[in-house]
C-alpha positions, -999 to 999 in steps of 0.1 A, spaced: -138 -508 -17 -161 -520 -44 -149 -510 -79 -174 -534 -96 -204 -517 -110 -233 -535 -126 -244 -526 -161 -228 -500 -183 -224 -473 -157 -193 -452 -165 -168 -449 -137 -152 -416 -128 -122 -410 -105 -124 -388 -75 -103 -382 -44 -117 -382 -8 -96 -362 17 -96 -360 55 -71 -341 76 -63 -340 113 -36 -318 128 -12 -347 129 -23 -367 98 -37 -361 63 -52 -388 41 -62 -386 4 -78 -417 -11 -85 -420 -48 -115 -441 -57 -136 -449 -88 -173 -443 -85 -202 -445 -109 -214 -412 -125 -241 -397 -104 -225 -407 -71 -232 -382 -43 -205 -368 -20 -220 -388 9 -217 -421 -11 -182 -412 -22 -172 -408 15 -188 -441 22 -169 -459 -6 -136 -444 6 -141 -462 40 -127 -432 58 -157 -433 82 -146 -467 94 -110 -456 97 -119 -424 116 -150 -430 136 -147 -395 151 -160 -380 118 -196 -389 127 -218 -399 98 -249 -381 111 -230 -348 113 -210 -351 80 -197 -318 67 -182 -321 32 -171 -299 3 -153 -300 -30 -120 -282 -33 -126 -259 -3 -163 -251 -11 -188 -265 14 -215 -286 -4 -245 -306 6 -239 -343 10 -264 -351 -17 -245 -331 -44 -231 -353 -72 -194 -356 -78 -176 -351 -112 -145 -365 -127 -114 -352 -108 -133 -338 -78 -116 -338 -44 -142 -345 -18 -131 -330 15 -144 -341 49 -144 -312 73 -138 -313 110 -157 -291 134 -140 -260 146 -129 -262 182 -127 -224 185 -147 -198 165 -121 -178 145 -139 -146 150 -141 -151 187 -104 -160 189 -95 -128 171 -117 -108 194 -101 -123 224 -66 -116 211 -76 -80 204 -89 -76 240 -55 -88 254 -36 -60 235 
């Protein structure tokens, strides 16, 4: 990770989180003000560690609220990388109701 920033850019601290059923990872990084969610994810190096995330299909949010990858982060934000749902929760509920 590159904590060196040229010029007088102020660094802020954010967390980047990714969770799988069997593992959860939260990495704290320092980024320049104005950094986007997408760039924060890049700087965390989680995309290299978990290639299944898929950069082109990146779904991210801040503290449980889905956001666009080009949104900027603020001091103390927790950037969350979301996995795709295997089953639609509404459809799963509907199927359970039909079985009863």
